N, C-alpha and C positions, 0 to 999 in steps of 0.2 A: 450293524452289530459291532462295528469298531468302537462305538461309544460304550458298549457293555464291557469290552476288554479294558478300555481306559478306566472306566469306573471301578472295575475289579482291582486294578493296580492301585488306584487312589485309596480304595477301601483297605487294602492290605497295608499300605503305608500308614494310614491314619490309625488303624487298630494296633499295628505294631508299635507306633510311637506312644499310643495311649497305654499299652501294656508295659512298655519299657519304663514309663514314668509313673506307673501305678495310678492312673487317672480313674476317677469314679464315673465321670461323665464328660463327653465332648459336647460343648455347647454351640460352637460355631466353627465352620470350615470355610475358609476363603480360598478360592481357586481361580487362577488366570489361565485362559486357553487362547493361544495365538490364532489369529485368523487363518494363517496358512496351514495350521494343523488339520483343518477341514473337519474338526469335530463339532457337532451340534451341541452348544452349551445346555440347551433345554433337555436334550436326551441324556446327556451326562448327569445332569441334576436328577432326572427321573430315576435313572439306574442306581445312583447313589442312595436315594431314599429307599429303594427296594433292598439294596445290599446291606444297608445299615440296620435293618429290622433285627430286633432282639440282640442288639449290641450296645456298648456304652455310647455309641453315636446315634442311636435310634432317633432321638428328638433334636438332633443338631440342626441348626439353621445352616443351610448350604448356600453359599453365595458364589456364583460363577460369573466372572467378568471376562470380556473379550480383550485380548491384547492386540492393538493395531500392528499392521505390518510396516516395518521401517527398513530401508535399504541404504546402501552406499554404492554409487555408480563409479565404476572404474574408468569410464570414458570422460564424463564431464565433471565428476566430483560431487554430484548431488548427494546429499545425505538427508534423509527425512522420510516422512510417511508416504505410503503408496496405497491407493484404493485397490482392494481385491474384490472383483465382482462376485456376486452370489450366483452360482450356477450349479444345478444338480449334477452336471457332468463332472464337476471337480471331485466327486467321490470316486470317479473312475480314472480321470486324467488330471494331473497336477496343472494348475494354471501357470501360464508363462507370465512372470512378473517382469515388467520393463520399467526403465527410468522414465518418470513423467516429464523430465526436462528434455532429454535427447533421444528417447525411445530405444536406447541400447538395452540389450538383454545381458550385458556384461556387468552384472551387479552382484553384490554380496548382501544377503539377507541378515540384518542386524537383530531384528525382533519379529516375532509373528509365528514362529514354528513351535514355540515352547508350550509346555503344560506344567504349571507350577502350583504347588500347594503353598500359598503365601503365608497363611496364618491358621493356627488352631487355637481356639479359646476353650479352656477346659475347667472342670471343677475337680478338685482333689480334696477329700475330707481332711481337715486339720485335726490336731490332737483333741480328743474329747468329742469330736463331731462324728456322727454316724452317717454312712452313705445310705441312700434310699434303695 
């Protein structure tokens, strides 16, 4: 159900931006979800389609991409990507991320926890054009 909460926040943000800019239709929504956020991209996409019914974003193409996890290790200086195993228990317990070079847990996560609306493609009726 965390995906529904996230989708609701995304929906509010998209519809607020559409209203603020007097958009007639949202055509495409690009979203990036970090691996460590532990959100299921397919479920987020499903909920967004449900939540956008009867709105200016009802027919929008929703693209959800996964952002890989990247760290910086305080022990050995490694900076780069880290594989995060898929495990259903991670919805209850956060995974312990370790440096792939020295196995230290003294790391700083650079990427992978964020959820970002990267882009909205919209249609706004011009002068003399009517919205459908």
